[in-house]
DOPA-706905 format. One line per 2 residues: for each residue x, y, z of C-alpha. Coordinates in Angstrom, 1 decimal, always signed. Example, Ala and Ser with C-alpha at 12.3 -4.5 7.8 and 13.67 -1.06 7.14 Angstrom:
<lumdrens>
+12.3 -4.5 +7.8 ~ +13.7 -1.1 +7.1 $
</lumdrens>
This chain:
<lumdrens>
+197.1 +107.3 -37.0 ~ +195.3 +109.6 -34.5 $
+196.6 +108.7 -30.7 ~ +193.4 +109.0 -29.0 $
+194.0 +110.7 -25.5 ~ +192.0 +111.0 -21.8 $
+193.0 +113.7 -19.6 ~ +192.5 +113.5 -15.9 $
+193.4 +116.5 -13.4 ~ +191.3 +117.6 -11.0 $
+192.3 +121.3 -11.8 ~ +189.9 +122.3 -14.9 $
+192.4 +125.3 -15.7 ~ +195.3 +122.6 -15.9 $
+192.8 +120.3 -18.0 ~ +191.9 +122.7 -20.2 $
+195.6 +124.3 -21.0 ~ +196.8 +120.4 -21.4 $
+193.9 +120.0 -23.7 ~ +194.5 +123.1 -26.2 $
+198.2 +122.7 -26.1 ~ +197.9 +118.8 -27.1 $
+195.1 +119.3 -29.5 ~ +197.1 +121.5 -31.6 $
+199.1 +118.3 -32.5 ~ +197.2 +116.8 -36.2 $
+198.1 +113.1 -34.5 ~ +196.6 +113.8 -31.4 $
+192.9 +113.7 -30.2 ~ +191.4 +114.3 -26.9 $
+188.4 +111.9 -26.4 ~ +187.7 +112.3 -22.7 $
+188.5 +114.7 -19.5 ~ +187.8 +113.8 -16.1 $
+188.3 +115.6 -12.9 ~ +188.5 +112.9 -10.4 $
+190.9 +109.6 -9.8 ~ +187.6 +107.5 -9.4 $
+186.0 +108.6 -12.9 ~ +189.3 +107.3 -15.0 $
+188.4 +103.9 -15.3 ~ +184.6 +104.4 -16.3 $
+186.2 +107.0 -18.9 ~ +188.8 +104.4 -20.2 $
+186.1 +101.6 -21.2 ~ +183.8 +104.1 -22.2 $
+186.1 +106.0 -24.8 ~ +188.8 +103.1 -25.2 $
+191.6 +105.8 -25.2 ~ +195.0 +105.0 -26.4 $
+196.9 +107.0 -24.0 ~ +195.5 +108.2 -20.5 $
+197.3 +111.2 -18.8 ~ +196.9 +111.2 -15.2 $
+197.9 +113.7 -12.5 ~ +198.8 +112.0 -9.1 $
+197.0 +114.1 -6.6 ~ +193.4 +113.9 -7.5 $
+190.3 +113.5 -5.2 ~ +188.9 +109.9 -5.2 $
+191.8 +108.1 -6.0 ~ +195.1 +109.1 -6.7 $
+196.6 +109.1 -9.9 ~ +199.0 +106.3 -9.0 $
+196.1 +103.9 -7.8 ~ +193.9 +104.9 -10.9 $
+197.0 +103.6 -12.9 ~ +197.0 +100.3 -11.5 $
+192.9 +100.6 -12.0 ~ +193.2 +101.2 -15.6 $
+196.3 +98.7 -16.1 ~ +193.9 +96.2 -14.9 $
+190.7 +97.0 -16.4 ~ +192.1 +98.0 -19.8 $
+195.8 +97.0 -19.8 ~ +195.6 +98.1 -24.0 $
+195.4 +101.7 -22.7 ~ +198.9 +103.3 -21.5 $
+199.2 +105.2 -18.5 ~ +201.5 +108.8 -18.4 $
+201.6 +110.3 -15.3 ~ +202.0 +114.1 -15.7 $
+202.1 +115.8 -12.4 ~ +203.3 +119.2 -10.3 $
+204.8 +116.6 -7.8 ~ +208.0 +115.4 -9.0 $
+208.6 +113.3 -6.2 ~ +210.9 +110.5 -6.5 $
+208.7 +108.0 -4.4 ~ +206.1 +108.9 -6.8 $
+208.1 +107.9 -9.9 ~ +208.6 +104.7 -8.3 $
+205.1 +103.7 -7.5 ~ +204.0 +105.0 -10.8 $
+206.1 +102.6 -12.4 ~ +205.4 +99.8 -10.2 $
+201.5 +100.7 -10.9 ~ +202.1 +100.0 -14.8 $
+202.7 +103.2 -15.5 ~ +204.3 +103.9 -18.9 $
+205.9 +107.2 -18.3 ~ +206.3 +110.2 -16.1 $
+206.8 +113.8 -16.5 ~ +206.2 +117.0 -14.7 $
+203.6 +119.6 -16.0 ~ +206.1 +122.2 -17.0 $
+207.5 +120.1 -19.6 ~ +207.1 +122.0 -22.7 $
+204.2 +121.3 -25.0 ~ +206.2 +119.8 -28.1 $
+208.2 +117.3 -25.5 ~ +204.6 +116.1 -23.7 $
+203.4 +115.6 -27.2 ~ +206.5 +113.7 -27.7 $
+206.1 +111.8 -24.6 ~ +202.8 +110.9 -25.8 $
+203.9 +109.5 -28.9 ~ +206.6 +107.4 -27.5 $
+204.5 +105.5 -24.7 ~ +201.9 +105.2 -27.1 $
+204.6 +102.9 -29.5 ~ +205.6 +101.0 -26.1 $
+208.3 +102.6 -25.1 ~ +209.4 +103.8 -21.5 $
+209.6 +107.7 -21.1 ~ +210.8 +109.6 -17.4 $
+211.9 +112.3 -16.5 ~ +215.5 +112.0 -16.9 $
+216.2 +114.6 -13.5 ~ +213.5 +112.6 -11.6 $
+215.0 +109.1 -12.3 ~ +218.0 +110.5 -10.9 $
+216.6 +111.6 -7.7 ~ +214.8 +108.5 -7.7 $
+218.1 +106.2 -7.9 ~ +219.7 +108.4 -5.2 $
+216.4 +108.3 -2.6 ~ +215.7 +104.5 -3.1 $
+212.4 +102.5 -2.0 ~ +210.5 +103.7 +1.0 $
+212.0 +102.3 +4.2 ~ +208.2 +102.0 +5.6 $
+206.3 +99.1 +5.8 ~ +202.7 +99.1 +4.4 $
+201.1 +99.6 +7.6 ~ +203.2 +102.3 +9.0 $
+202.5 +104.3 +5.4 ~ +198.6 +103.6 +6.5 $
+199.6 +105.0 +9.9 ~ +201.2 +108.2 +8.7 $
+198.8 +108.9 +5.8 ~ +196.2 +108.6 +8.7 $
+198.1 +111.5 +10.5 ~ +198.1 +113.4 +7.7 $
+195.2 +115.5 +8.9 ~ +196.6 +115.6 +12.9 $
+193.9 +113.0 +14.1 ~ +194.7 +111.8 +17.6 $
+195.6 +108.0 +18.2 ~ +192.7 +106.9 +19.3 $
+191.1 +108.4 +16.0 ~ +193.4 +107.2 +13.9 $
+193.4 +103.4 +15.7 ~ +189.7 +103.5 +14.8 $
+190.1 +104.3 +11.7 ~ +192.3 +101.7 +10.6 $
+190.6 +99.1 +13.1 ~ +194.0 +99.0 +15.0 $
+194.9 +99.3 +18.8 ~ +196.1 +102.7 +20.0 $
+199.2 +100.6 +21.2 ~ +200.0 +99.2 +17.5 $
+199.4 +103.0 +16.0 ~ +201.9 +104.1 +18.7 $
+204.3 +101.8 +17.4 ~ +203.7 +102.4 +14.0 $
+204.1 +105.9 +14.3 ~ +207.4 +105.8 +16.9 $
+209.2 +103.5 +14.2 ~ +208.1 +105.5 +11.1 $
+209.5 +108.7 +13.0 ~ +212.8 +106.7 +13.6 $
+212.8 +105.6 +9.8 ~ +212.5 +109.0 +8.0 $
+214.9 +110.3 +11.0 ~ +212.1 +112.9 +12.0 $
+212.0 +114.0 +15.7 ~ +207.9 +114.2 +16.2 $
+204.9 +112.5 +13.8 ~ +204.1 +115.7 +12.0 $
+207.8 +115.8 +10.7 ~ +207.5 +112.2 +9.8 $
+204.4 +113.0 +7.8 ~ +206.0 +116.1 +5.9 $
+209.4 +113.6 +5.2 ~ +207.3 +110.9 +4.3 $
+204.9 +113.2 +1.9 ~ +208.1 +115.2 +0.4 $
+209.8 +111.9 -0.5 ~ +206.5 +110.5 -2.5 $
+206.1 +107.5 +0.3 ~ +202.6 +108.8 +1.1 $
</lumdrens>
């Protein structure tokens, strides 16, 4: 039986390499490829893949959000996250979003093909080193609002700009930033963003 695959990655070179490698497997068939997260659901509904392989960091919609959308729109399609960024927070969030697996891009081709097959069978596949890191790192200490504010602060925007973007008062933004700085053990907001990003909390 052939397993139908969708590949979603914003880097054409990576997408092409994955397609070529997985296409060598006699039981795997690439039926669609997209380069942005907000193209995933439409492609899934059109091509009905058995497994969607999603990168995390993509334009339009990140892979974790796209995974949640796929699970809602086409629950019969299983999701395998394949990413360069093996961050514990990403793993936790991906599984919460309904992904069936999470592997890093330097996984050998044979192991990746095996991960696809196992996910298709209804099994959960997680990079073991990342699973251990995730247990050590624990859940994000940030509230949903603190996460939103730190995300908005990623580009160095002023408090006034962040407040306008999130429809909050400047005082509220300062409070959330201060709380996030404390929770991440940072000394300033730029460091808080780096720490939260590095853990996959944003």
